[in-house]
C-alpha positions, 0 to 999 in steps of 0.5 A: 319749331321755335316756340317763341316768336320772333315778333316783338309782341310775343314776350309781352303777350301770350294770347292764343299761348295755350293753343301752343303749349305741347312743349313748353315746360308747364303745360296748361294741363299740368297747371293747378287747376285753381291757377288764375289765367294770368298766372297760367299764361306766365307759367307758360310763358316763362316754360318756353322762355327756358326752353329756347333760353339761348335764342330768347337771350340774344333777340329778346334781352330787353323783353326779358329784363321787363318780365323779370322786373314783373317777377319770376314765378316762384316754381321758375326762380331756381332755373332762371337765376341759374341761366341769368347768371349762367351758372349751369355746367360750371366745372366748379360743382365737381369739386363741391364735394371734395371740398366739404372734406376739407378744413376752412380756417373760417369754420367757427366764424360760419358756425357763429353767424348762421344762427343769425341767418334768417332765424325766423325762417322755417328751414333755418331757424332749428340748430342743426337743421338741414338748412343751417347744414347746407348753408354751412356747406356752401359758406365753407366750400366758398371760403375754401376756393377763395382764401383772399375773402374767405367768409364774409358775414352778410353773404350767408344771407344771399346763400341762404336765399338761394338754397331756399330755391335750389339744392346745395351744389346750385347755389354754391355754383350761383354763389361763385358767379354772383362773386365773380360778375356781379361786384360782390367779391369786390364788396366782401373783400377785406378792404370793402373798397367796392363798398366804400365806392357804392357809398360814394356813388350812392351819396351823389346821387343823394346830392344831386337829386334829393339836395334837401335832404343831402344837406339834412344828413350832413346836419345830423351827421347821419352817414350814408353807411350807417343805413345804406351798407347792409342794402348792398352787402345783402341786396335789401335781404336784411332790410325787407320781408322775403316776398319783396326781397325776392323781387329785388333779387330777381332784377339783380339776377338780371340787371346787376348792383343798378336795382339797388341804387334805384331801390335806395333813392326810391326810398329816400325820395318816398319818406323825404318828407318824414326823414327830414323831421328826424334827428339821427336816432329817429331817422335810424329807428325809421329806417329799421322799423317804418321802411321794412313795412312800407311795401307789404303786399305792394312790391309793385310799388316799389320796383315801379317808383325804382324805375322812375328814378333816373340813373346815369351809367356815365356819371357812375362810372366818372364817379368811380374814377373820381372816388379812385383819384381821391382815395389815392389822394388820401393814401399819399398823405397817410403814408408819411408823404405829407411833405410831398403834398406840402412840397407841391403846395409850396411850389404853387405859392411860390410860383404865384408869389412869382408871377405877382412880383412878375406883374408888378415889375412889368407895371413898374418897368412900364411906369419907369418908361412913362417917367422917361418920356416925361422928363425927355418932354420937360427937358425939351421944353426948357431947351426950347425957352433958353434958345428963345424959341429956336427949335433944336433937334431933340 
C-alpha cells in the first residue's frame, strides 16, 4: 500500500500518522521517548517520504520543497540530501577506492587548507584525525576526476559538511552531483566566470530592491565581491554557525543557488539602516562580526525573510545574457581589437555627420526653390508694370 496518501493535506499534516506508521523508517515505538510529539510526527513523516521517494517527488514536489524549508530532521539529512540530488547508486562510487591509490597534483594545496576547514569542529580540529583524513580523501578523489577544476579553496567546507552527515564514499558522490548539477563546478573553475555572473546578478538585485544601499555601497567603493563571494562559494558555511548554515544548505540541496540570492538580499534588507551609517571598514566589520550571530537560535526568522524577497527567474536569465554580452565587449577591447571598436564609433560619427549634411542640404534646396519662386514672381510683376498692366504669359 502507498504509505503517502495522495490528498493534498498528507504532507502538511500528520494527524493520525501514528496509526499508520508500521512501515515507516521511524515508527513511534522506535522514536526516543523524550521526543516531543512534533518531532516524532516529523520523523514519521520524513520516514514515509523516504520510503515513497519516487512517488512523492513526482506528485508532491511543492510540498516537499515547503517541508525542506522547515528543516530536514538531523537523522534523515544523509539520505534526503542524496535523494534530492539523485546521488544514490552512482557508478563513480565504485571508482572511489581506486582514486585514493592515485596521486593528485593538488595534494599539497589540499593538505594546507584542511587545517583551516572547520578548525573548531571536533571532527576536524585534530591534526591527522579521521575527519581530516576523510576530507583529504574526498577532495583528492574529486581533483582526479575533474582535472580542469582540480581543487578550489572553499569547496572543502561543502565536503566537510557532507562528511558530518555521511560516509566518505557517499559524500564524494553527492559532491560530484553538486559540482555537475548545481552550478558549483562553474563557480569553482579557474576563471571563476560564474562567480562574476553571480556578483553581477546580485548587484542588479540590490540596485532594484535596495537602491539607497546600492548608492551607498558605490560611494564607499564597497564592491559586492568583498562580502558576497564567500556566500556563493561556500553556501554561507563560512558565514553562519552550523545550525543555521545547515538549514540553508537543506534548501540549497532542494532548490539550488536561488536560496543564496534570497538569503543574501534578506540580510541586506534587515541590515540596511546600520550599513547606511558605516564606511567601508565599518561595513566589513559588520559583515564579519555582527551578521553571523543575528539569527542564533532563530534560523526560521532568516528563512522566512528570504522567502519575502522577490526573486524573478526570467530576469536572472536576462541578466545572464546581458553579462555575457558585456564580457564579450570587454574581451573585444582587451584583445587588441580596440581599432575595431574605434572604427565602429567613427563610422557612426561619419553617418551622423552625413545625416546632418543631408538634412542641411535638403533644407538649403527647399530654401533655394523658395527663392527661385519669389524671383519668378517679382520678374512677372516687373513685366506687368512695364507693359502698362497688360497681362503677359509667364
